Each structure stands twice: as C-alpha cells, then as structure tokens.
N, C-alpha and C positions, 0 to 999 in steps of 0.2 A: 453643381458640386455641393453647394451647402449641404441638398437632400443627402446626396452620397453619405455625406459628413455626418450628418444629425444621424441616419440610419447605424452608421458604423459603431457610433456613441449610444444608441439606444440601449438600455438596460432590460435583459433580455429575462422573459418569466422563470420567477426560481425554475426550475430542474429543467430548463424548457426542452433540452438533450444533452445527451452525454456523446463526450468525444474521446474519452482514453483511451480504449485501443486502436487510435488511431496512430498515438505519439507510438505506442510497440512495434506497428506493421507497417509503418512508412519506412521507407530502405534510410533513406537522409535522417529523417529526426530518431528513428530506431540506435542508428551508429553511432548519433551525439547525446542520445540516451545513456548508453551501453557506455561514452568515455564517461559522463556525470557519473555511473556507479563504480567505474573502475579506478575514479582519481580518488586515492586515500587520505587529500587534503579537504574535500570539502563535504559540507553534507546536505548535498543538492539529490541525489536520486536516492543512493547509500551512505547509512553511518560510517562517522570516519571508523579507522582499521580497528583501533584502541579501545571502544566503546564497544565494535562488533566483537571482537574477542570476548571482552568485559561478559556482553549478553549471550553468548554461545556458553560458556562458562558455566554464567547462574545456571540458565536452561537446562542445563547440563546434570548439573550438581543438582536445581532445588526438583525435578522431575525425572531424577534416576533416569538418564537415558545411558542407553550402550545396546547391549546385546539383548535379543528379545524385544525390545520396544520400534514401534514405527512410528515414525514421523513424517509429516509431510509441509511445504512452505508453498504456502497459495500465494502466489505471485512473485514466486523466486528468482526472478532475472537471472543475474548471472554465477548464481550458484555458490555465493560469497557466505551464505547460510548451509545451506543444502553439503555441498562440502564438509565442511569444519563438522556440522553433527555425526555424517556418516564413520566422522574418524573415529567416532565413539563405538562402532561396532553395530549402531543401530541400522535399522533395514528407511529408509530416506526416499525420497517422492517430494519434488518438486512439481509446479504447476506454472504455468505462465503462457501469456498470450504471444511471445515474442521471438520470434525463429533466431533472431541473430542474439539475445541473451541465452537463448537456452544451447543454441552452437558452440559458445563460450563455457556455460555450465558444465554439459557434456566434454568439451577437452581438461576441465578442469578438474575433474572426479576420473577421468581416464587418465592423467597423467600422477593420477595415486594409484590406479586401479581398484578405485571404490567403483562398489557394484549399487550407485545412485541413480533411482528412474526420475529422467527429466521427461515431462507431459507438457506437448501443446495443446492445454486446455483452460477454456475459461473457469471458473472458480465458480462464479456464476450456475455454471450448470453441468459441472463437473458428480459423474454420478459412477461406484463402482462400487465391487464387492469386495470390501476392504473396510476395516476401522485400524484408526489412529493412535496409538498412546498421547499424542500431544500433536495438534495442527498450530504452527505459527503464520501471522502473517505481522509484516513489519515494512514500517514508514509509513505509518500511518495510511495506507490505501482505503480501510473502511471508510472513514471519512471523504473520500472523495464520490463515495455511494451515495445516489439519490434512497429517499426512502425506502422503493421498493428491491433497489440493487441488494441494499443492505439486510431486507428479511430476504431475499433469493441466500444470500451467500449465508445466513446463520440456519438455514434451512441445510445447507450445501453440508455445512460443518455438525449439526446435530446426525445428520444420516452417517456421519462418517466417523464419527470418536468413540472408541471404544470402553466397555464400561471403566469409570475411573480415569479416562482421558482426560484432557484440559484444552482450550482454545487460548492462547496466549495472542495480544495484537496491542499497538500500541495507538494513539488519538492524538489530536490536535486537541486542547483544550480550552476555556471561557477565555481563560485569562491573554489567551495568542489574540483573540478577535477582537479583546481592546485595543490592540497595537495596529489593524489594519485599518487602514486609512483609502478612502474610496481616490481616483487619482487616473488620469488620461496622459499618453504619452505617444509617441511615435518616431519612427527612425526607420533610414532604409537599412534594409536585412539587420530589421530590430532581432535585437540577441545575437550578434555578431552571426548570421546568418544558419542559426541552429533551423531554423525551419525551412529552407530550403539552399541547396545548392545552384537555384539558378538567381538574378535579380529579381530582386521584391520590395514591396513596403510592407510597411509593418505597425499594427495600432493595438495597445495594449489596454484596458481599463481594468480598472480595478475596483470590484462593487459589493456593498454590503447589504445581507438583509437582514436586517436586525432584529424581527419579531423569531425565525426563526435559526439566528444567530448561523449565519452562512455566508460564507467569502465568498465571491467570482472573480476569478482571474481570467478574462476574455480575449484573446488573439485574432488577430484578422489580419490577414496573412494574402496579399494582393500581388498576385505575380500577373504577366503579358499577355498569357490564355487560362489562367486559375484563380479561384478566390474562394478561399478553406476560411473556415473559423474554429478557432479549441477553445471550450469552456473546460478551465479546472474548478470545480467544485470542490470547496472544506467547508464540513460542518464543523463545528467548535463544539465538544459537548464539556458535562459536568459530569463527575463521577453517579450524581446520583441520575441524570438523563441515563445513562448509558446503560447503568441498572439495571434501570425499571425498561429498555429496549430490550437486552436480553431473555431477564424474567419471561416478558412477554412473548420473546420465541423460543421460552423451553429450556432455559439455561439457567444453574442456581449456583450458590457456593461460587459469588463473585467474588474477585477480592483486585481492590486496587493500588496499586503500586505506581512509584516515584517515576522508574524506568524499565528498561529491559534486560536492566544488570540488577534488579530486585533493590532498587532504589527507596527509601521511604515518601509515601503521597506530600506534593508540594502543590499549593493551589493557585501558588504565583507563576509555578513554571509554567511552559506554553506545553509539553505535551505530560503526557501521564502513559500507563501503561493497565491492562485488564487482564486478569484471566479468568476463565470461569468454567463450569463442569455443565455436561448434558442434565437435566432434569431426571432422565428414567435410567441414568448410570449413579452406581455407586463412587461418592466424589473419592479418591485414595489418597492419606497423608506424602505431602513433599517425604521425598525421601533427604 
C-alpha cells in the first residue's frame, strides 16, 4: 500500500503527457464539463454571462465584425461565442473536440437560424482553404498546451489568418502563479462524482514547476476495474514572454490588454489578453 500511495503522489516530469482531449470525449466527464460551461454564475469552463457579453461587444466593435467578415472560434465549446458573433452577420466557424458540446452549439445556432459551421476538429491539426479576419481562443486554452502544442497551434492560426486578420486569446499570468500552492487531497467520489458515474476513489495533487512557471493539477481516479490519470498543465506568462513566443512563430503587432473586453493591462491580475497579426499580413487599423 505504501508503494502504491507513493506512486500516486509522485511528481510527473514536466509535460510528461497531456490528457486534455479525454475531458471532452469521455461521455460522463463531457456532460459535467458542458454543465459547467452553461452555468452563468461560475467561471469554471466558460466566463460568466455579463463578461462574455462585454467581450463579444468589444471584439465586434474593435475588429469590425459583421457582414463580409469571417471569424473562427478555436475550442468553441457549446457555442456561446459563435452564436453571438454570428448575430452580427459574420461568417462564423467553431472548432471543438467534444461531440456533446458541438451538439449544443448546433442547436443554439439552429434555434436562431444562424448559419454557423461547427466542426469536430482538433485546432492543432486543422487545415482548410479558408482565411479568417479574426480567430479567437477563449478561457486560457493556450496555457494548457505543452510547448510543442503551442507551436502547432500558432502554425494553424498563422496559416488561417487573412491579411489584416488578428488572433485574440487570453492567458494565465505570472501573478496567478504566485498564488499556486502545492497540495494533496483524497476523497471518495472526488469533486462530487465529476470523474465517473460509478464509485471511485480520487486523488488530487497540485505541483509547481518553478523555473518554467508551470503548475499541474493531477487527478488519479481509481475504480473497481479502471485506473485513470488526468493532468491539467497551466503555463503562466508575462507579456514579454508571450510576445517573444508569438514573434518566434511569425506574429507581429502584438498588443497586450487586461481582458477580452479591452480593459488596460494590470500586472497584478490573474489573467491578461493578447491580440496579434501574422507577420506576412498587413495589420488593419481597428474600427
């Protein structure tokens, strides 16, 4: 038993593996994730409705979104942004791995007769002969990717931006990393049955990787006939680090904001937002 518990609490090597797709494809977990997305009073999987509305209004105004413009939402979830952006008359595409979330997004669009394309696609490997005036990635998905995944994402974005197009996304900040505390906890049916609809024992460990400024929440879920591990990596950025990473991937005109609604940058805040253009396009003036 001691050896088993020692293994459960062992610190994984940095970016040893990624398990994010399983959160969105497991039937039980994806149902729980969708419920969190649709809860207007928590910031767990989607932002609260009031902030979401302000973010859409700001992006629509700042980037001149409307008829004749093309927008893509990478990791669109249940269509909270795609539906609102399509109301402007823009041509909107949403990409996601979760069939359950995509079904909800399609139903939302159909209820308003909005011609949104919702595709079951991995944004790391997505390729299509279409260029977008705006690509968004919301809820800090960028930070969950390992360095190779971030490089693959930026290649995808770069190849799909139209001349003058912008990539807008938010990230966890270095200030937020200061509040991460290493810890270990255990509970039967950890997180109120989030991980399975069958009885299980759950172990949750949080680790800090100081030099790289990465945190990890590791969940080990033990059922009678199944043992699964889920790793939630979060890279915490400074604006200079993110600007350098975008520049190395061929992006320019990087602008740092406080949030997705255009607030000024605050170095003490737990998140910040960036928008950037591909280096081989001509940056358009915001409208």
